[in-house]
N, C-alpha and C positions, 0 to 999 in steps of 0.2 A: 643754206642751213647753218653755217658757222655764224653768220650775222644774227640769225634768230637766237642761237645759243648765247652769244655774247650779249645780245640785248636782254635776254632773259636773266642772265647772270647780273648784269648791271642793275636791272630793276629789282632783283632779289636783294642785292646789296643796298640799294636805296631804301627799300622797305625795312630791312633790318636796321639800318642806321636811323631811319625816321622813328621807328618804334623806340629805340634806345634814347634818342634825343628828346622825344616827347615825354617819356617817363622822367628823365633826368631834369628836364626843364620844369615839369610839374613839381618834382621833389624839391628843387632849389627854390622855386617860387613860394611854396608853402612854408619853407624854412625862413625865407626872408620876411614873410608876412607874420610869422609866429602865430599861426592859428591854433585853437585849442587841441586838436589831435597831435600837433607837434609838441606842445607843452607836455601832454600826457606821455608821448613816446620818449621824449628826452628824460622825463622824470623816471619812467620805467627802466630806461637803459642806463641810468646813473650819470647822465650828463647835466651840467647846469644849463638851464633854459637860456641863460645869457649868451651861450655859445651858438645858438641856433642861427642867428644872422651871419656870423662869421663862417660857419660851416656851409650855409647856403651860398654865400658869396664865393667861397672856395670852389664849390661844386659848379657854380655858374661860370667861373673863370676857366676851369678845366674843360667845360663843355664848349665854351667859345673857342678855345684853342683847338679842340677836336673839329669844330665846324669849319675852320679855315682850311681850305684844301692843302696848302703848303705846310701846314703844321698839324695835319690830321693824325699822323703817327705819333708825334710827341703828345698830342692831346689824348690819344688812346692810352698811352703809357701812364699819363697823369690820372686819367679816369680809372685805370686798373688799380693804381695805388689807392685812390679814394674808395673804390668799391671793396678793395681788400680790407680796408679799415672797417667798413660796414659789416663784412663777414665776421671779423674778429669780435666786434661788438655784440653781434647776435649770438655767437657761440659762447661768449663770456657769460651772458645772462641766461643761457639755457633755452633759447628759443627753438622751436621745432626746426629740424634740419632742412627738409625739402621746401617748406613754404617761406621760412624767414631767413635762416642762416645762408642758404644757397641762392636766394633770389638775386643778390648782387652779382653772383657768378653768372647767372642767366643774362643779366643786363650786360655784363662784360663780354659774354659770347656774342651778343647782338652787336656791340661796338666793334669788336675785331672781325666778326663775320661780315659785317657791312663793308669794312675796308677791304677784306679779302675778295668779296664778290664784285666790288666796284673796281677792282684792279689796282687799288692804292698800294698794295703790299708787293706787287710784282718786282719793282726795282729793288726794294729792300731784300726780298728773298733772293734775287739774283746776286746781289752784293754778298750776302751771307754764304751762298753756295758756290760762288765763283762762276756762275753762269753768265753769259754775256747779257748786258743790259738791253732792255727793249727800247730804251730812249734813242732818239735819233742823234747821230753824231754830226758835228759841223765840220765840213771839210772845205778847203778852198781858201780864198783870200780873207774870208771873214772868220776863219778858225782862230781860236786863241793860240798864241805862240808861247813856247816855253823858252825862257832865257836861262842858259846855264852859265854859272860863274866858274871861271878857271882858277 
């Protein structure tokens, strides 16, 4: 039963991450292509349209960092900052709270929830709480040695 639960958690995390990644990839792509809805949105939000490709590139770089397993946590931190800027932008222009201003928060919850359910945060949480790490430790002749200077 434990295997089923962990498998269910893993797939839940994958689905959450995939939903966030697909949305962010779509969003970055349309900014890079500067399609008419992007021009309209940038104008309405008070940004120069000339920034669209730069913002799309930044979003894509943050997404790539998130997609690399070894850098998924720093990638999630970068995406959180990026999405936080989107929240501020929507609040500044007076967009509806639940549908526009908080939508980046929902995407951020998918980003972090995906990491949590896939088990990517276990080592970090263990470090922060002082709990023993779940990573295997190397013992024996192949273990790294510590040299102390006197």
